[in-house]
Every structure is written in structure tokens, then in C-alpha cells.
KOLMARRO-941643 format. One record per residue: x, y, z of N, C-alpha, C in turn; residue in three letters. Coordinates in Angstrom, 2 decimals, always signed. Layout:
{n_c1 X; n_c2 Y; n_c3 Z; ca_c1 X; ca_c2 Y; ca_c3 Z; c_c1 X; c_c2 Y; c_c3 Z; r ALA}
...
This chain:
{n_c1 +0.85; n_c2 -1.17; n_c3 +0.00; ca_c1 +0.00; ca_c2 +0.00; ca_c3 +0.00; c_c1 +0.90; c_c2 +1.24; c_c3 +0.00; r MET}
{n_c1 +0.59; n_c2 +2.18; n_c3 -0.85; ca_c1 +1.43; ca_c2 +3.36; ca_c3 -0.95; c_c1 +1.07; c_c2 +4.39; c_c3 +0.12; r SER}
{n_c1 +1.94; n_c2 +5.37; n_c3 +0.26; ca_c1 +1.73; ca_c2 +6.43; ca_c3 +1.26; c_c1 +0.49; c_c2 +7.26; c_c3 +0.92; r GLN}
{n_c1 +0.23; n_c2 +7.49; n_c3 -0.36; ca_c1 -0.92; ca_c2 +8.29; ca_c3 -0.79; c_c1 -2.24; c_c2 +7.60; c_c3 -0.42; r GLN}
{n_c1 -2.31; n_c2 +6.29; n_c3 -0.58; ca_c1 -3.54; ca_c2 +5.57; ca_c3 -0.28; c_c1 -3.80; c_c2 +5.51; c_c3 +1.23; r GLN}
{n_c1 -2.77; n_c2 +5.47; n_c3 +2.03; ca_c1 -2.97; ca_c2 +5.39; ca_c3 +3.48; c_c1 -3.41; c_c2 +6.73; c_c3 +4.07; r SER}
{n_c1 -3.13; n_c2 +7.85; n_c3 +3.40; ca_c1 -3.56; ca_c2 +9.16; ca_c3 +3.89; c_c1 -5.01; c_c2 +9.46; c_c3 +3.54; r LYS}
{n_c1 -5.54; n_c2 +8.80; n_c3 +2.53; ca_c1 -6.89; ca_c2 +9.12; ca_c3 +2.04; c_c1 -7.97; c_c2 +9.00; c_c3 +3.11; r PHE}
{n_c1 -8.02; n_c2 +7.93; n_c3 +3.90; ca_c1 -9.07; ca_c2 +7.85; ca_c3 +4.93; c_c1 -8.98; c_c2 +8.97; c_c3 +5.97; r PRO}
{n_c1 -7.77; n_c2 +9.37; n_c3 +6.33; ca_c1 -7.60; ca_c2 +10.43; ca_c3 +7.32; c_c1 -8.08; c_c2 +11.77; c_c3 +6.77; r TYR}
{n_c1 -7.79; n_c2 +12.03; n_c3 +5.51; ca_c1 -8.25; ca_c2 +13.27; ca_c3 +4.88; c_c1 -9.77; c_c2 +13.29; c_c3 +4.80; r ILE}
{n_c1 -10.35; n_c2 +12.16; n_c3 +4.44; ca_c1 -11.81; ca_c2 +12.06; ca_c3 +4.34; c_c1 -12.47; c_c2 +12.27; c_c3 +5.70; r THR}
{n_c1 -11.92; n_c2 +11.65; n_c3 +6.73; ca_c1 -12.46; ca_c2 +11.82; ca_c3 +8.08; c_c1 -12.30; c_c2 +13.26; c_c3 +8.54; r VAL}
{n_c1 -11.18; n_c2 +13.87; n_c3 +8.25; ca_c1 -10.94; ca_c2 +15.27; ca_c3 +8.63; c_c1 -11.92; c_c2 +16.22; c_c3 +7.96; r GLY}
{n_c1 -12.15; n_c2 +16.02; n_c3 +6.68; ca_c1 -13.10; ca_c2 +16.86; ca_c3 +5.95; c_c1 -14.51; c_c2 +16.65; c_c3 +6.49; r ILE}
{n_c1 -14.86; n_c2 +15.41; n_c3 +6.79; ca_c1 -16.19; ca_c2 +15.11; ca_c3 +7.33; c_c1 -16.40; c_c2 +15.78; c_c3 +8.69; r SER}
{n_c1 -15.39; n_c2 +15.72; n_c3 +9.54; ca_c1 -15.49; ca_c2 +16.36; ca_c3 +10.85; c_c1 -15.60; c_c2 +17.87; c_c3 +10.71; r ILE}
{n_c1 -14.82; n_c2 +18.46; n_c3 +9.82; ca_c1 -14.87; ca_c2 +19.90; ca_c3 +9.59; c_c1 -16.24; c_c2 +20.34; c_c3 +9.09; r LEU}
{n_c1 -16.78; n_c2 +19.63; n_c3 +8.12; ca_c1 -18.11; ca_c2 +19.97; ca_c3 +7.60; c_c1 -19.19; c_c2 +19.77; c_c3 +8.67; r LEU}
{n_c1 -19.05; n_c2 +18.74; n_c3 +9.47; ca_c1 -20.01; ca_c2 +18.51; ca_c3 +10.55; c_c1 -19.98; c_c2 +19.63; c_c3 +11.57; r GLY}
{n_c1 -18.78; n_c2 +20.08; n_c3 +11.93; ca_c1 -18.66; ca_c2 +21.18; ca_c3 +12.89; c_c1 -19.24; c_c2 +22.47; c_c3 +12.32; r CYS}
{n_c1 -18.98; n_c2 +22.75; n_c3 +11.04; ca_c1 -19.55; ca_c2 +23.94; ca_c3 +10.41; c_c1 -21.08; c_c2 +23.88; c_c3 +10.41; r LEU}
{n_c1 -21.62; n_c2 +22.72; n_c3 +10.12; ca_c1 -23.07; ca_c2 +22.57; ca_c3 +10.13; c_c1 -23.64; c_c2 +22.80; c_c3 +11.53; r PHE}
{n_c1 -22.98; n_c2 +22.25; n_c3 +12.55; ca_c1 -23.47; ca_c2 +22.41; ca_c3 +13.92; c_c1 -23.41; c_c2 +23.87; c_c3 +14.36; r LEU}
{n_c1 -22.35; n_c2 +24.59; n_c3 +13.97; ca_c1 -22.26; ca_c2 +26.01; ca_c3 +14.31; c_c1 -23.38; c_c2 +26.78; c_c3 +13.62; r VAL}
{n_c1 -23.59; n_c2 +26.51; n_c3 +12.34; ca_c1 -24.66; ca_c2 +27.18; ca_c3 +11.59; c_c1 -26.03; c_c2 +26.87; c_c3 +12.21; r PHE}
{n_c1 -26.25; n_c2 +25.62; n_c3 +12.57; ca_c1 -27.52; ca_c2 +25.21; ca_c3 +13.18; c_c1 -27.71; c_c2 +25.89; c_c3 +14.54; r PHE}
{n_c1 -26.65; n_c2 +25.97; n_c3 +15.33; ca_c1 -26.73; ca_c2 +26.63; ca_c3 +16.64; c_c1 -27.09; c_c2 +28.10; c_c3 +16.48; r PHE}
{n_c1 -26.46; n_c2 +28.79; n_c3 +15.53; ca_c1 -26.77; ca_c2 +30.20; ca_c3 +15.30; c_c1 -28.20; c_c2 +30.38; c_c3 +14.80; r LEU}
{n_c1 -28.66; n_c2 +29.47; n_c3 +13.97; ca_c1 -30.03; ca_c2 +29.56; ca_c3 +13.46; c_c1 -31.05; c_c2 +29.35; c_c3 +14.56; r ALA}
{n_c1 -30.76; n_c2 +28.48; n_c3 +15.51; ca_c1 -31.70; ca_c2 +28.19; ca_c3 +16.59; c_c1 -31.71; c_c2 +29.30; c_c3 +17.64; r VAL}
{n_c1 -30.56; n_c2 +29.88; n_c3 +17.94; ca_c1 -30.49; ca_c2 +30.87; ca_c3 +19.01; c_c1 -30.99; c_c2 +32.24; c_c3 +18.60; r THR}
{n_c1 -30.91; n_c2 +32.61; n_c3 +17.32; ca_c1 -31.37; ca_c2 +33.92; ca_c3 +16.87; c_c1 -32.79; c_c2 +33.81; c_c3 +16.35; r ASN}
{n_c1 -33.69; n_c2 +34.60; n_c3 +16.95; ca_c1 -35.08; ca_c2 +34.56; ca_c3 +16.51; c_c1 -35.26; c_c2 +35.61; c_c3 +15.41; r GLN}
{n_c1 -35.73; n_c2 +35.21; n_c3 +14.24; ca_c1 -35.86; ca_c2 +36.15; ca_c3 +13.13; c_c1 -36.98; c_c2 +37.17; c_c3 +13.36; r PRO}
{n_c1 -36.92; n_c2 +38.27; n_c3 +12.62; ca_c1 -37.89; ca_c2 +39.35; ca_c3 +12.77; c_c1 -39.29; c_c2 +38.96; c_c3 +12.33; r ASP}
{n_c1 -39.41; n_c2 +38.01; n_c3 +11.43; ca_c1 -40.72; ca_c2 +37.68; ca_c3 +10.88; c_c1 -41.52; c_c2 +36.71; c_c3 +11.76; r TYR}
{n_c1 -40.94; n_c2 +36.27; n_c3 +12.87; ca_c1 -41.69; ca_c2 +35.39; ca_c3 +13.77; c_c1 -42.75; c_c2 +36.22; c_c3 +14.51; r MET}
{n_c1 -43.93; n_c2 +35.67; n_c3 +14.75; ca_c1 -45.00; ca_c2 +36.44; ca_c3 +15.42; c_c1 -44.60; c_c2 +36.99; c_c3 +16.78; r PRO}
{n_c1 -43.86; n_c2 +36.22; n_c3 +17.57; ca_c1 -43.46; ca_c2 +36.71; ca_c3 +18.90; c_c1 -42.52; c_c2 +37.90; c_c3 +18.77; r SER}
{n_c1 -41.66; n_c2 +37.88; n_c3 +17.78; ca_c1 -40.73; ca_c2 +38.99; ca_c3 +17.57; c_c1 -41.48; c_c2 +40.23; c_c3 +17.07; r GLN}
{n_c1 -42.49; n_c2 +40.04; n_c3 +16.24; ca_c1 -43.28; ca_c2 +41.17; ca_c3 +15.75; c_c1 -44.02; c_c2 +41.85; c_c3 +16.91; r GLN}
{n_c1 -44.54; n_c2 +41.07; n_c3 +17.85; ca_c1 -45.23; ca_c2 +41.64; ca_c3 +19.01; c_c1 -44.26; c_c2 +42.47; c_c3 +19.86; r LYS}
{n_c1 -43.04; n_c2 +41.97; n_c3 +20.03; ca_c1 -42.05; ca_c2 +42.71; ca_c3 +20.81; c_c1 -41.69; c_c2 +44.02; c_c3 +20.12; r GLN}
{n_c1 -41.55; n_c2 +43.99; n_c3 +18.80; ca_c1 -41.21; ca_c2 +45.20; ca_c3 +18.06; c_c1 -42.33; c_c2 +46.23; c_c3 +18.16; r ASN}
{n_c1 -43.59; n_c2 +45.79; n_c3 +18.09; ca_c1 -44.73; ca_c2 +46.70; ca_c3 +18.20; c_c1 -44.76; c_c2 +47.32; c_c3 +19.59; r ILE}
{n_c1 -44.49; n_c2 +46.53; n_c3 +20.62; ca_c1 -44.49; ca_c2 +47.05; ca_c3 +21.98; c_c1 -43.37; c_c2 +48.06; c_c3 +22.19; r GLN}
{n_c1 -42.25; n_c2 +47.89; n_c3 +21.52; ca_c1 -41.15; ca_c2 +48.85; ca_c3 +21.64; c_c1 -41.47; c_c2 +50.14; c_c3 +20.90; r LYS}
{n_c1 -42.17; n_c2 +50.04; n_c3 +19.77; ca_c1 -42.46; ca_c2 +51.22; ca_c3 +18.94; c_c1 -43.57; c_c2 +52.06; c_c3 +19.57; r ILE}
{n_c1 -44.61; n_c2 +51.45; n_c3 +20.12; ca_c1 -45.75; ca_c2 +52.19; ca_c3 +20.66; c_c1 -45.37; c_c2 +53.15; c_c3 +21.79; r GLN}
{n_c1 -44.58; n_c2 +52.77; n_c3 +22.77; ca_c1 -44.20; ca_c2 +53.76; ca_c3 +23.80; c_c1 -43.38; c_c2 +54.91; c_c3 +23.23; r PRO}
{n_c1 -42.58; n_c2 +54.66; n_c3 +22.23; ca_c1 -41.79; ca_c2 +55.72; ca_c3 +21.63; c_c1 -42.68; c_c2 +56.73; c_c3 +20.93; r ALA}
{n_c1 -43.73; n_c2 +56.26; n_c3 +20.26; ca_c1 -44.66; ca_c2 +57.16; ca_c3 +19.58; c_c1 -45.50; c_c2 +57.95; c_c3 +20.58; r HIS}
{n_c1 -45.91; n_c2 +57.33; n_c3 +21.65; ca_c1 -46.76; ca_c2 +58.02; ca_c3 +22.62; c_c1 -45.97; c_c2 +59.06; c_c3 +23.42; r SER}
{n_c1 -44.69; n_c2 +58.86; n_c3 +23.61; ca_c1 -43.89; ca_c2 +59.82; ca_c3 +24.37; c_c1 -43.52; c_c2 +61.04; c_c3 +23.53; r SER}
{n_c1 -43.46; n_c2 +60.90; n_c3 +22.21; ca_c1 -43.10; ca_c2 +62.03; ca_c3 +21.35; c_c1 -44.31; c_c2 +62.90; c_c3 +21.05; r THR}
{n_c1 -45.50; n_c2 +62.39; n_c3 +21.25; ca_c1 -46.71; ca_c2 +63.17; ca_c3 +20.93; c_c1 -47.10; c_c2 +64.10; c_c3 +22.05; r GLU}
């Protein structure tokens, strides 16, 4: 078995681990940040805007 063939499984495992970690980081960020279009976030934004409008009038 040549040196090139023996390195191939390690490179494949390394790339797989790297891609898995990137996916987990992306998934974690997607779960922890609540987007603006969610109904609960829209209610919070409306509650923040209404006191600002009432205090300026």
C-alpha cells in the first residue's frame, strides 16, 4: 500500500469532521437567533415602537 492511499481515509475523516462542525455552528446560530418575521418577535417590536410614539406626541 502506498503512502498516498494510506492518507486518504484520514483526509476524508478530517473533511467530514470539519463539515459537521460547520453545520453544527450554523444550526446553533439559526436556533439561538429569533428572526424578525416570527409572530413573537413582531409583538415585541410593536411594543417597543408604541411607547416611543406616545412619548413624542
